[in-house]
N, C-alpha and C positions, 0 to 999 in steps of 0.2 A: 401529378399522381402525389399522393399523399406519402409522407415517410415517417419510418418508424424506427426511433433511433435504440438498441439495444447492446448498447458497448459502453455503458457507463464504466465498467471498469478499467477503461484507458481516461476518460473525464466524464463528469456529471455535468448537466448543464446549472448555470446560476440558481440559486435557489430565491425565488421572490424578496425573502428577508434580506439575503446579502444584496440584491440588486439594490432596493430601498433603501438600506443603510448607507450604501457606497455612494448612492445618488445624493444624500438628505447631505453626507460630508461633503461633496462636492459642489451644492450648492451655498454652503457656508462659505467657499473660496475662502479659506485658511492656507497660508501656506507658510511653513516655519518648520526648522530644526527642533525637534522633543528636547533634544538636549538644552535648549536656550532657556534663560529666565525671564527672556521677557513675554508679554502676556499672550502672544499669539502662538510662542515656543510652549508654555502652560495649557493652553487650549489642546494643542495638536496631544501634548505630554497625557493628558487626561483622556483623551479619546483613545490613544495608543493602549494605557491601563486598563481601561474599561472592556477592550478588544481582549487582552489578554487576560481578564478575567473570566470573560466567557468562555475562552478556551480551555481554560484552567477548571472551569467546573464539569465540563462535558467528559472528561476524563478524573475528577474525581483529586486532582493535587490541587497545591498553593501555587497562584501566580507566579510566584519567584523561581519556580519550577521550569518555567515554560521560556525559552528561547527560540524566539522567532526568527526564521528564515524564507528563502524564497522558494522553499518547495520541500517536498520527499527526499530529493536526491542530492540536495545540500544537507539536509540532515543527516541523511544515513552518511556521507562523507564526515561530517563531523565528528558524529560519532566515533567512527575510526580514527580519524586523526587525534580527536580531543585524547583518546584512552594511549596511542600508541606513541605520539610524539615524546612523550617523556623518556620512552624508550629507545628512541632511534639513537642509534651509534653504540647500544650493546654488543658486544660480540658475540657472534653464534645468529642463527635465522631469528626471525620475530614471527611466532607462528598465531595465527588469528584462525579459529574454527570455525566453518560455513558449510550449509549443504547446498549442491547446486541448484534446489528448487528457490532458495531466494533471490529477490530481485536482481539484472544485473548492477545497481546502483550500489548493490552490497557487495556483490561476489566483485566487481570489479576495482571499489574503493580496498578491500581487504586483499587483492592481487598488487596493487599498486603498494602498498605501505608493509605488505608481510608475506608470510611461505603459509600458503592456503591447508588449513589439515580439514581433508572432506571429513562431513558429516552423512553417515548412509540414511538413506529413506525408503519407506516400503512401497509397494505398488500405486497406493492412494495418495502419496507424495507428502506422507505425515513423518515428521523428524519426533522420533521417540525419545525420551530423557534417556534409557539406557544407550542408544546410541552416543548420545551428549556424551555420557558418561566414558565410553570407551574411546573417544575423539581424545575429548583431554588425558585422558590416562596415555593415549598413543603418544600424544605429543610431548608430554614427559618424558614418556621412556624413548622414544626415537631423535627426538629433537633437544632433551635436555631442561626443558623447561615448558611448563604448561602454555595454555595459548594465552597472549596479552588479551584477549578479548572471545565471546563466543557472541554466534548471531544465532536467533531463532524467531523468525517472522511470527506474527501472532495469525496469520492467516495466509494462503499461499494464495497469490494473483492471478493467476492461471485456471486453477482448478478446484479452489474456494477450501480445501481441507482445512480445519484449525487444529492448530497447535496446544501442547499442554505445556503453556508457558510458564507457568507457576514450578510446575515438575522441574524442571529444566534451569530455572534460576536457584533451586532449592541445591540442586545436584553440584552445580556451577559455582554456587556460593560456599558450597560446601569447600570444595577446592580450590579458594580464591579467586575464583575467575569470575571478571565485570559480564554480563550479560546486555547485548543492544538487541531492540527489541523492534522490527519493521511492524509497525502497526497501522499502515495506509490503506490496506484491505479490509481492516474489521473498523475504522475510525466512523463514528458516525452509520454506520449498517450492525453493529452489535455492540452493547453496553463493555467496555473494556477499563478497569480498575488499574490503572497504571501501579499504583502502590503498594496496591495487592497482588500484585502480578509478581512482584520481587523484581523487576526489570531496572536496569540502573540508568539504559539510558532507552529512551523511544522516538520513534522519527515519525510523525503524520503530516498529511497531506491534505492543504484546503479542497482541492480541486475532486477528489475522489467521493465526497457528499453532499456536493453544491456550494461549496464556497467557491472563490476564486481562483484561477491559475496563476502562477508566480507566488504563492503562498505557504507557510508550512510550519513546522515548530519539530524541535529537538526538544523533550520534556524529559529533566534530568531527575534521578532520583536524589531525593532531601539529604543535602550537603556534601553529594559530589561536585567535585572542583574537575575541569577540563581545560586541556589547551586549545584555543580558539583555534581553529578552522581557517577562518579569515582575520587578516590582523589589519590595523593600521585605524582603530578609533576603539572608544571605550563603550559603545553603543552594548545593548542586550548585557551589564552589568561584565562587561568585559569580555564576553563568551562568543561575540559575533560582530565584525567590525562592520560598520557602514551606515547609512541611511536607513533608518526603517523603512518598508512598503505601509506607509499609514492606512491608505483606500484598502488595502490588499487587506490588513489586519483587522479591519473595523468589517468586511465583507466576511472575513475567517470567524470571527466574532458572533456575527449573527448567525451566519449558519450552523455554528455551535450551539448557541442560544435558543434556535428554531426547534431543536431536538430535546428541549427541556420538557417537563412534566409530563412523560409516559410516550411524547411521539415518536422517539425514536424506536421504541418498541411496536408501537400501533405500525411503521415503517417498515421493519425487521418482518410484522407478518404478514403482511402483503407484498412484498419482496419474495417472501418464502412460496406462497400461494402461487406468485407469477412464475417462480421457477419452476415450481410443481408442475404446471401447465404447460409451461415450455418443454419441460424434458417428457413429458406425458407425450406429447405429441410427435417429437422428436426417437420416441423410442417406439411410435407408432409405425417408423420407416423400418425396414429391413436392415441388419448389420450395421445399426447404430448403437453405440456403448457408451455409459458414461464413464468419465475421469473422475478420478478425487474419492474421498470419503462423501457416502449415499448420505447420511445422517449429521457428522461433524464436520458441516462445511458451512461457511457465510449465506447468509437467506439469498445473496443477488446475484450471486454467479453458479453456471454450469458451465462444464466442459465436454464437448462431446466426440468422439471418435468415429468418422464417417467412412467405413470400406469402401476401397474402391474406386473412390474418387481423391484427388489432390484438395488441398482447403482451398488455395485462391479460388479457383472456376465456382466453389459453393461460395465463396463471400460474393465473387462477382454476379453470380444468379441471383442471389438473394439483393443485393444490390439494386441490381434491375428491377426487381418485383417489391423496391421501396425500402427493404429492410437493413438496416446496419448494424453488423455483426463482427467478430473479430475473429482471430486466431494467434494464439500464442499471444507473448506478453505486449503490455501496451509500447515497450521500448524496442520492439521488433526491429529487425529492418524494413523494407518495401520490399526486399524479395522474397519475404516470408522463411526464414529459414527456418530449419529444424529446432525446434523449443526446447532449451538446455532441461527446464523442469520437466517435461514430459519423457527425456530422452534418461534423466536421473530416475523416472518412475519404472522405467522398461516398457513404456508404449508406445506406439507411432506417432510422432511428432507432427508427419507432415500430413498428418490427415485429422487435425483436431481442427473443433468450434468454439469458439468462449462466445456464452449468449450473456447478457448482466445485464442486470434492472436496476433503476434507481427510483427517486421519487418522485419523477416526473412520468414514471411508467403506468399506461392505461391497458386495459383489456383489450383494445383493437390494436396497439404495439403486440400482444400476445396471439391474438387471434391472424394479425396478417404473417406474422412466422411462420403460426401451424398452418396457414394457408398455401403460403410458398415453398416450406421445405421440401418437402415429398416430394412436388412437381420437380423442383432445381435437382435434387439427388438422382433421379432415376433418370430424366433427361442426360444426365451426365452419366450415367452409368452406362447406358444405352449407347451415348456417342463413345465409351470406352471400349465397347466391346467390338474385337475382328469382326 
């Protein structure tokens, strides 16, 4: 049976450009620490810095702003620790403002290092700038100090809703509060000007748009200095200890470079056409509704509420038909517990289906979902009837 992968929001297949760049590097057979001054070390350093330049170019920043990490999770944790570490030991609670729709890496890191101040969202999962202002002011009034950090993701990883990052950063900076943006859902799918957004720290992950797993970046506003999350070496300008993943960085850079010269916009248009077609097919089935903003969303994600059946049997039914989709975030447990994102939106998190496309998606993948979805849902509903 042919397989049709529609779970790109969890992880995306490696782009041919990234695969070729990594293979070419492997064929060179060069092994060295890029911090060493011998010939091999200099060769590795050149390759690493070229990759950093490619990543920086995708986001419109300078290469020195890019701190390479093991992925988006480490980058998000590093953002939290880098800001709060200098304030550890200060008397009283250390507030961090965060919405429940943020990724678990952001929410859990915030809860570990501070007292989380909740930011309200609307029924589309949107973080409104006004709600951020209210949370910052509430923290100052109730806890005696504004948040040490505010999180505002660029777009939601489950329902795809895009947030007004620039307005959030304006309001926070007016109150003297830095902002971390988790941009892993928009990176490589929509243009994202980091310096223009006003964000102080931005986390991204390579495997979300066709780079290799195990590499990402924390991108810092110009001039910002943070305490390193990982210590024990002076790599990454002293901002992240540990020998760099050079092959991963090369793949990351190649994936980023492949989106130059208008290709990102072309792929975004194709993704929007695919998800529009998927949405039309799904809404042709009775009692299926979309979650998230219908217009202000990333092009590659749709989230569906399917009345009358739980998510797991729908996933299994589609899988038997050769179609891979997901329910909830990419870091949800195998038990498919209710999504905190959808619960914060006030919708049924136990009956959601996330369908996501990417650079390798074809019309055949969309057609396979359209052919299977209605039959799976109707069959399960018939079985559920007394």
